[in-house]
C-alpha positions in Angstrom: 36.3 19.4 -29.7 34.6 16.9 -32.0 35.6 13.9 -29.9 32.3 11.9 -29.2 33.6 11.0 -25.7 34.1 14.7 -24.6 30.4 15.2 -23.8 28.8 14.2 -20.5 26.4 11.7 -22.0 26.4 8.1 -23.3 27.2 7.7 -26.9 24.3 8.1 -29.3 22.4 4.9 -30.4 21.9 4.2 -34.1 18.5 5.6 -35.2 16.7 2.3 -35.3 17.8 1.4 -31.8 17.0 4.9 -30.5 13.4 4.5 -31.9 13.1 1.2 -30.1 14.4 2.6 -26.9 12.1 5.6 -27.0 9.1 3.2 -27.7 10.1 1.0 -24.7 10.4 4.0 -22.4 7.0 5.4 -23.5 5.4 2.0 -23.0 6.9 1.6 -19.5 5.5 5.1 -18.5 1.9 4.4 -19.5 -0.5 2.8 -17.0 -0.7 -1.0 -17.3 -4.5 -1.1 -17.0 -7.4 1.4 -17.2 -9.1 2.4 -13.9 -11.5 0.0 -12.4 -15.2 0.9 -12.0 -16.2 0.2 -8.5 -19.8 1.4 -8.8 -21.3 -2.1 -9.3 -19.8 -3.5 -6.1 -21.7 -3.9 -2.8 -20.5 -2.2 0.3 -17.3 -3.9 1.5 -16.5 -5.7 -1.8 -14.0 -3.1 -3.0 -11.3 -4.6 -0.8 -9.5 -7.9 -1.4 -11.2 -10.8 0.5 -7.9 -11.7 2.3 -7.5 -8.2 3.7 -7.2 -8.4 7.5 -9.5 -5.9 9.1 -9.0 -4.5 12.6 -11.4 -5.9 15.2 -14.5 -4.0 16.1 -14.4 -2.1 19.4 -15.9 -3.8 22.4 -17.7 -0.7 23.6 -18.7 2.8 22.4 -17.5 6.1 24.0 -14.5 6.9 26.2 -15.2 4.8 29.2 -15.0 1.0 29.3 -18.2 -0.2 31.0 -16.6 -3.4 32.3 -13.5 -1.8 34.0 -14.5 1.9 34.3 -11.2 2.8 32.6 -11.3 6.1 30.7 -9.3 6.7 27.5 -8.0 3.1 27.3 -7.9 0.7 24.4 -11.2 -0.2 22.8 -10.2 -3.8 22.6 -8.5 -5.8 25.4 -4.9 -6.1 24.4 -4.3 -9.2 26.5 -5.9 -12.0 24.4 -4.6 -15.6 24.6 -1.7 -14.5 26.7 -0.3 -12.1 24.0 -0.2 -8.4 24.0 -1.4 -7.9 20.4 -2.4 -4.6 18.8 -3.9 -5.0 15.3 -2.5 -8.5 15.0 1.1 -7.5 16.0 2.4 -9.1 19.2 4.6 -6.9 21.4 5.8 -9.2 24.2 8.7 -11.2 22.8 
């Protein structure tokens, strides 16, 4: 059948609109900016300055020298009355 609505696709665009559409699709699929060269940065500068870093462990090894606990957390979770892990409080 030659009816343009009998096929499972949207109706064809006029040629000038189809070219514009294809160009917009191609532009949207290309990267916005080239890769960034990080070789000139000092150690630690590759991250954003507002990045929240996890706190450093209070001790090395598996045993807490203050409490004798083995396999426990490297940082005391009870700080300022909150049970916080990585900045997330768990005692609501």
